[in-house]
ZAPAMI-241312 format. One record per residue: x negated, y, z of N, C-alpha, C in turn. Coordinates in nm, 2 decimals. Layout:
N
+--------+---------+--------+---------+----------+--------+--------+---------+--------+
| n.east | n.north |   n.up | ca.east | ca.north |  ca.up | c.east | c.north |   c.up |
+--------+---------+--------+---------+----------+--------+--------+---------+--------+
|      X |       Y |      Z |       X |        Y |      Z |      X |       Y |      Z |
...
+--------+---------+--------+---------+----------+--------+--------+---------+--------+
This chain:
83
+--------+---------+--------+---------+----------+--------+--------+---------+--------+
| n.east | n.north |   n.up | ca.east | ca.north |  ca.up | c.east | c.north |   c.up |
+--------+---------+--------+---------+----------+--------+--------+---------+--------+
|  -1.85 |   -8.45 |   3.49 |   -1.97 |    -8.37 |   3.52 |  -2.08 |   -8.41 |   3.43 |
|  -2.09 |   -8.54 |   3.40 |   -2.19 |    -8.59 |   3.30 |  -2.17 |   -8.53 |   3.17 |
|  -2.05 |   -8.53 |   3.12 |   -2.02 |    -8.47 |   2.99 |  -2.05 |   -8.32 |   2.98 |
|  -2.02 |   -8.25 |   3.09 |   -2.04 |    -8.11 |   3.08 |  -2.20 |   -8.08 |   3.08 |
|  -2.27 |   -8.16 |   3.16 |   -2.42 |    -8.15 |   3.16 |  -2.47 |   -8.18 |   3.02 |
|  -2.42 |   -8.28 |   2.96 |   -2.47 |    -8.32 |   2.83 |  -2.44 |   -8.21 |   2.73 |
|  -2.32 |   -8.15 |   2.73 |   -2.28 |    -8.04 |   2.64 |  -2.37 |   -7.92 |   2.67 |
|  -2.40 |   -7.89 |   2.79 |   -2.48 |    -7.77 |   2.82 |  -2.62 |   -7.80 |   2.78 |
|  -2.68 |   -7.92 |   2.79 |   -2.81 |    -7.95 |   2.74 |  -2.82 |   -7.93 |   2.59 |
|  -2.72 |   -7.98 |   2.52 |   -2.72 |    -7.97 |   2.37 |  -2.71 |   -7.82 |   2.33 |
|  -2.62 |   -7.75 |   2.40 |   -2.61 |    -7.61 |   2.37 |  -2.73 |   -7.53 |   2.39 |
|  -2.80 |   -7.56 |   2.50 |   -2.92 |    -7.49 |   2.54 |  -3.03 |   -7.52 |   2.43 |
|  -3.04 |   -7.65 |   2.39 |   -3.14 |    -7.69 |   2.28 |  -3.11 |   -7.61 |   2.15 |
|  -2.98 |   -7.61 |   2.12 |   -2.95 |    -7.54 |   1.99 |  -2.98 |   -7.39 |   2.01 |
|  -2.95 |   -7.33 |   2.12 |   -2.98 |    -7.19 |   2.14 |  -3.13 |   -7.16 |   2.14 |
|  -3.21 |   -7.25 |   2.20 |   -3.35 |    -7.24 |   2.20 |  -3.41 |   -7.25 |   2.06 |
|  -3.36 |   -7.34 |   1.99 |   -3.41 |    -7.36 |   1.85 |  -3.37 |   -7.24 |   1.76 |
|  -3.26 |   -7.18 |   1.79 |   -3.22 |    -7.06 |   1.72 |  -3.31 |   -6.94 |   1.75 |
|  -3.35 |   -6.93 |   1.87 |   -3.44 |    -6.82 |   1.91 |  -3.57 |   -6.84 |   1.84 |
|  -3.62 |   -6.96 |   1.85 |   -3.75 |    -6.98 |   1.79 |  -3.75 |   -6.96 |   1.64 |
|  -3.64 |   -7.00 |   1.57 |   -3.62 |    -6.98 |   1.43 |  -3.61 |   -6.84 |   1.40 |
|  -3.54 |   -6.76 |   1.48 |   -3.53 |    -6.62 |   1.45 |  -3.66 |   -6.54 |   1.46 |
|  -3.74 |   -6.58 |   1.56 |   -3.88 |    -6.52 |   1.58 |  -3.96 |   -6.56 |   1.46 |
|  -3.96 |   -6.69 |   1.42 |   -4.04 |    -6.73 |   1.30 |  -3.99 |   -6.66 |   1.18 |
|  -3.87 |   -6.64 |   1.16 |   -3.81 |    -6.57 |   1.05 |  -3.86 |   -6.42 |   1.04 |
|  -3.85 |   -6.36 |   1.16 |   -3.90 |    -6.22 |   1.17 |  -4.05 |   -6.21 |   1.13 |
|  -4.13 |   -6.29 |   1.19 |   -4.27 |    -6.29 |   1.16 |  -4.30 |   -6.32 |   1.01 |
|  -4.22 |   -6.41 |   0.96 |   -4.24 |    -6.44 |   0.82 |  -4.21 |   -6.33 |   0.73 |
|  -4.10 |   -6.26 |   0.76 |   -4.06 |    -6.14 |   0.68 |  -4.17 |   -6.03 |   0.69 |
|  -4.22 |   -6.01 |   0.81 |   -4.33 |    -5.91 |   0.82 |  -4.45 |   -5.95 |   0.74 |
|  -4.49 |   -6.07 |   0.74 |   -4.61 |    -6.11 |   0.67 |  -4.58 |   -6.10 |   0.52 |
|  -4.46 |   -6.13 |   0.47 |   -4.43 |    -6.11 |   0.33 |  -4.44 |   -5.96 |   0.29 |
|  -4.38 |   -5.87 |   0.37 |   -4.39 |    -5.73 |   0.34 |  -4.53 |   -5.68 |   0.34 |
|  -4.61 |   -5.72 |   0.44 |   -4.75 |    -5.68 |   0.44 |  -4.83 |   -5.72 |   0.31 |
|  -4.80 |   -5.85 |   0.27 |   -4.87 |    -5.89 |   0.15 |  -4.83 |   -5.81 |   0.03 |
|  -4.70 |   -5.78 |   0.02 |   -4.65 |    -5.70 |  -0.09 |  -4.71 |   -5.56 |  -0.09 |
|  -4.72 |   -5.50 |   0.03 |   -4.79 |    -5.37 |   0.04 |  -4.93 |   -5.38 |   0.00 |
|  -5.00 |   -5.48 |   0.04 |   -5.14 |    -5.50 |  -0.01 |  -5.15 |   -5.52 |  -0.16 |
|  -5.06 |   -5.59 |  -0.22 |   -5.06 |    -5.60 |  -0.36 |  -5.04 |   -5.47 |  -0.43 |
|  -4.95 |   -5.39 |  -0.38 |   -4.93 |    -5.25 |  -0.44 |  -5.05 |   -5.17 |  -0.43 |
|  -5.11 |   -5.17 |  -0.31 |   -5.23 |    -5.09 |  -0.29 |  -5.34 |   -5.13 |  -0.38 |
|  -5.36 |   -5.26 |  -0.40 |   -5.46 |    -5.32 |  -0.49 |  -5.44 |   -5.28 |  -0.63 |
|  -5.31 |   -5.28 |  -0.68 |   -5.28 |    -5.25 |  -0.81 |  -5.30 |   -5.10 |  -0.84 |
|  -5.28 |   -5.02 |  -0.74 |   -5.30 |    -4.87 |  -0.75 |  -5.44 |   -4.83 |  -0.73 |
|  -5.53 |   -4.93 |  -0.69 |   -5.67 |    -4.90 |  -0.67 |  -5.69 |   -4.79 |  -0.57 |
|  -5.62 |   -4.80 |  -0.46 |   -5.63 |    -4.70 |  -0.35 |  -5.74 |   -4.75 |  -0.25 |
|  -5.80 |   -4.66 |  -0.18 |   -5.90 |    -4.69 |  -0.08 |  -5.85 |   -4.67 |   0.06 |
|  -5.91 |   -4.74 |   0.15 |   -5.87 |    -4.72 |   0.29 |  -5.92 |   -4.59 |   0.34 |
|  -5.88 |   -4.55 |   0.46 |   -5.92 |    -4.42 |   0.52 |  -6.07 |   -4.43 |   0.54 |
|  -6.12 |   -4.54 |   0.60 |   -6.26 |    -4.55 |   0.62 |  -6.35 |   -4.54 |   0.50 |
|  -6.30 |   -4.61 |   0.39 |   -6.38 |    -4.60 |   0.26 |  -6.37 |   -4.45 |   0.21 |
|  -6.26 |   -4.39 |   0.22 |   -6.24 |    -4.25 |   0.18 |  -6.34 |   -4.16 |   0.25 |
|  -6.35 |   -4.17 |   0.38 |   -6.44 |    -4.09 |   0.46 |  -6.58 |   -4.11 |   0.42 |
|  -6.62 |   -4.23 |   0.40 |   -6.76 |    -4.26 |   0.36 |  -6.79 |   -4.20 |   0.22 |
|  -6.69 |   -4.22 |   0.13 |   -6.71 |    -4.16 |   0.00 |  -6.72 |   -4.00 |   0.00 |
|  -6.64 |   -3.94 |   0.09 |   -6.64 |    -3.80 |   0.11 |  -6.78 |   -3.75 |   0.16 |
|  -6.83 |   -3.82 |   0.26 |   -6.97 |    -3.79 |   0.31 |  -7.07 |   -3.80 |   0.20 |
|  -7.06 |   -3.91 |   0.12 |   -7.16 |    -3.92 |   0.01 |  -7.16 |   -3.81 |  -0.09 |
|  -7.03 |   -3.77 |  -0.12 |   -7.02 |    -3.66 |  -0.21 |  -7.07 |   -3.53 |  -0.15 |
|  -7.05 |   -3.50 |  -0.02 |   -7.10 |    -3.38 |   0.04 |  -7.26 |   -3.39 |   0.04 |
|  -7.32 |   -3.50 |   0.06 |   -7.46 |    -3.51 |   0.06 |  -7.52 |   -3.48 |  -0.08 |
|  -7.45 |   -3.53 |  -0.18 |   -7.49 |    -3.51 |  -0.32 |  -7.48 |   -3.36 |  -0.35 |
|  -7.37 |   -3.30 |  -0.31 |   -7.35 |    -3.16 |  -0.34 |  -7.46 |   -3.07 |  -0.27 |
|  -7.50 |   -3.11 |  -0.15 |   -7.61 |    -3.04 |  -0.08 |  -7.74 |   -3.05 |  -0.16 |
|  -7.77 |   -3.17 |  -0.20 |   -7.89 |    -3.20 |  -0.28 |  -7.89 |   -3.12 |  -0.41 |
|  -7.78 |   -3.11 |  -0.47 |   -7.77 |    -3.04 |  -0.60 |  -7.79 |   -2.89 |  -0.58 |
|  -7.73 |   -2.84 |  -0.47 |   -7.75 |    -2.70 |  -0.44 |  -7.89 |   -2.66 |  -0.41 |
|  -7.96 |   -2.75 |  -0.34 |   -8.11 |    -2.73 |  -0.31 |  -8.19 |   -2.73 |  -0.44 |
|  -8.16 |   -2.82 |  -0.53 |   -8.23 |    -2.83 |  -0.66 |  -8.20 |   -2.70 |  -0.74 |
|  -8.07 |   -2.66 |  -0.74 |   -8.04 |    -2.54 |  -0.82 |  -8.11 |   -2.41 |  -0.76 |
|  -8.13 |   -2.41 |  -0.63 |   -8.20 |    -2.30 |  -0.57 |  -8.35 |   -2.30 |  -0.61 |
|  -8.41 |   -2.42 |  -0.61 |   -8.55 |    -2.43 |  -0.65 |  -8.56 |   -2.39 |  -0.79 |
|  -8.47 |   -2.42 |  -0.88 |   -8.48 |    -2.39 |  -1.02 |  -8.47 |   -2.24 |  -1.04 |
|  -8.38 |   -2.17 |  -0.96 |   -8.36 |    -2.03 |  -0.97 |  -8.49 |   -1.96 |  -0.92 |
|  -8.56 |   -2.01 |  -0.82 |   -8.68 |    -1.95 |  -0.77 |  -8.79 |   -1.96 |  -0.88 |
|  -8.80 |   -2.07 |  -0.94 |   -8.90 |    -2.09 |  -1.05 |  -8.87 |   -2.00 |  -1.17 |
|  -8.75 |   -1.98 |  -1.20 |   -8.71 |    -1.89 |  -1.31 |  -8.75 |   -1.75 |  -1.28 |
|  -8.72 |   -1.70 |  -1.16 |   -8.75 |    -1.57 |  -1.12 |  -8.90 |   -1.55 |  -1.12 |
|  -8.98 |   -1.64 |  -1.08 |   -9.13 |    -1.63 |  -1.07 |  -9.18 |   -1.62 |  -1.22 |
|  -9.13 |   -1.70 |  -1.30 |   -9.17 |    -1.69 |  -1.44 |  -9.14 |   -1.56 |  -1.50 |
|  -9.03 |   -1.50 |  -1.48 |   -8.99 |    -1.37 |  -1.53 |  -9.08 |   -1.26 |  -1.48 |
|  -9.12 |   -1.27 |  -1.35 |   -9.20 |    -1.16 |  -1.29 |  -9.34 |   -1.16 |  -1.34 |
|  -9.39 |   -1.27 |  -1.37 |   -9.53 |    -1.27 |  -1.41 |  -9.55 |   -1.27 |  -1.56 |
+--------+---------+--------+---------+----------+--------+--------+---------+--------+
């Protein structure tokens, strides 16, 4: 009985260590893949979705301001031609 208990304890320890190791291995592989993805994104100079939306809003604001300035210039040109 003592021998079987000893063997079962050793087997359970080995099994437990194997589970812990496999979880660590899985998380390590995920972290490696994420870092590689980040490197590729950095090399390609891509922006995140949030940054893209901010830049898009800035461009829209600039386009609105430009169209207002163009309208003012057209009005000034029309006034000069009439007088």
